[in-house]
C-alpha positions as CSV (number, residue, x, y, z in Angstrom):
1,M,-6.5,-15.7,-1.4
2,K,-9.0,-13.6,-3.0
3,G,-8.8,-10.9,-0.4
4,Y,-5.0,-10.7,-1.0
5,L,-5.6,-10.0,-4.8
6,W,-7.7,-7.3,-3.9
7,L,-5.1,-6.1,-1.4
8,A,-2.7,-6.3,-4.1
9,L,-4.6,-4.0,-6.8
10,A,-5.3,-1.7,-3.9
11,I,-1.4,-1.2,-3.6
12,V,-1.0,-0.7,-7.1
13,S,-3.6,1.6,-7.8
14,E,-2.5,3.7,-4.5
15,I,1.0,3.8,-6.1
16,F,-0.5,4.8,-9.7
17,G,-2.8,7.6,-7.7
18,T,0.5,8.9,-6.0
19,S,2.5,8.9,-9.0
20,M,-0.1,10.7,-10.6
21,L,-0.3,13.2,-7.9
22,K,3.1,14.1,-8.8
23,L,2.4,14.9,-12.3
24,S,-0.8,16.8,-11.6
25,E,1.2,19.6,-10.3
26,G,-1.1,20.4,-7.4
27,F,-4.1,19.4,-9.7
28,S,-3.6,22.3,-12.3
29,E,-2.9,19.3,-14.9
30,S,-5.9,17.5,-16.2
31,L,-5.3,14.3,-17.3
32,P,-2.9,13.4,-14.4
33,S,-5.7,14.7,-12.0
34,V,-8.1,12.5,-13.4
35,G,-5.2,9.6,-12.6
36,V,-5.0,10.7,-8.9
37,M,-8.7,10.4,-8.4
38,A,-9.2,7.1,-10.5
39,G,-6.3,5.7,-8.8
40,F,-7.2,6.4,-5.3
41,G,-10.9,5.5,-5.9
42,L,-9.8,2.2,-6.9
43,A,-7.5,1.9,-4.4
44,F,-10.0,2.5,-1.3
45,Y,-12.8,0.2,-3.5
46,S,-10.2,-2.7,-3.8
47,L,-9.2,-2.4,-0.1
48,S,-13.0,-2.5,1.1
49,L,-13.1,-5.9,-0.8
50,S,-10.0,-6.9,0.9
51,I,-11.2,-6.6,4.4
52,R,-14.0,-8.7,3.8
53,T,-11.4,-11.7,4.2
54,V,-8.2,-10.2,5.5
55,P,-7.9,-8.4,8.9
56,L,-8.7,-4.8,8.8
57,S,-5.3,-4.5,11.0
58,L,-3.0,-6.5,8.8
59,A,-5.0,-5.3,5.3
60,Y,-4.3,-1.7,6.4
61,A,-0.7,-2.4,7.5
62,I,0.1,-4.2,4.6
63,W,-1.5,-1.6,2.1
64,S,0.1,1.7,3.8
65,G,3.5,0.0,4.4
66,V,3.9,-1.6,1.1
67,G,2.5,1.6,-0.5
68,T,4.9,3.7,1.1
69,A,7.9,1.7,0.9
70,L,7.4,1.2,-3.1
71,T,6.5,5.1,-3.3
72,A,9.5,5.9,-1.6
73,L,11.4,3.6,-4.3
74,I,9.6,5.1,-7.2
75,G,10.3,8.5,-6.2
76,V,14.2,7.8,-5.8
77,W,14.1,5.9,-9.0
78,L,11.7,7.9,-11.2
79,W,11.4,11.4,-10.0
80,G,15.4,11.7,-8.7
81,D,14.3,12.0,-5.0
82,A,17.2,12.2,-2.7
83,W,18.1,8.9,-0.8
84,S,20.5,8.1,2.0
85,I,21.1,5.1,4.4
86,Y,18.2,6.4,6.6
87,T,15.8,6.1,3.3
88,I,17.1,2.6,3.1
89,G,16.9,1.8,6.8
90,G,13.2,3.2,6.6
91,I,12.0,1.0,3.9
92,L,13.5,-2.0,5.4
93,L,12.2,-1.3,8.9
94,I,8.5,-1.0,6.9
95,I,9.0,-4.1,5.2
96,G,10.1,-5.8,8.5
97,G,7.2,-4.6,10.4
98,V,4.8,-5.9,7.6
99,V,6.6,-9.3,8.2
100,L,6.2,-9.2,11.6
101,L,2.2,-8.5,11.2
102,N,2.0,-11.5,8.8
103,S,3.9,-13.9,11.3
104,P,1.8,-16.6,12.9
105,K,0.6,-16.1,16.3
106,K,1.6,-17.4,19.3
107,Q,-0.4,-20.8,20.0
108,G,-2.9,-20.0,22.6
109,E,-3.8,-16.3,21.2
110,T,-7.3,-15.8,20.8
111,G,-9.1,-13.5,18.2
112,K,-11.1,-13.8,14.9
113,T,-9.6,-15.4,12.2
114,A,-10.0,-14.5,8.5
115,E,-11.9,-16.6,6.4
116,A,-10.3,-17.8,3.2
117,G,-11.6,-16.3,0.1
């Protein structure tokens, strides 16, 4: 469970860093530029802690997938980015992929399992 909390923090801080990237105007604005570095620094640190107990392939898929989907939604909601049926479809496909990666494995499959933490 602890690994998933670190993963959630990694997602939130990555979204923060990406939002600050928009505000940094190509790193020409000081405070948002610091926010980018802090956000991504915390994101990668938290991700590194999450993969102690969450399998790397699963953690990275969730981090990148959920981060991408939420960033797209924030872009539409906060920054007025264009959206269409393709935007919605893409977000649904990302969420579907994350759900499939989290689905239970078939009985008889071998491989390492993450220890609870």
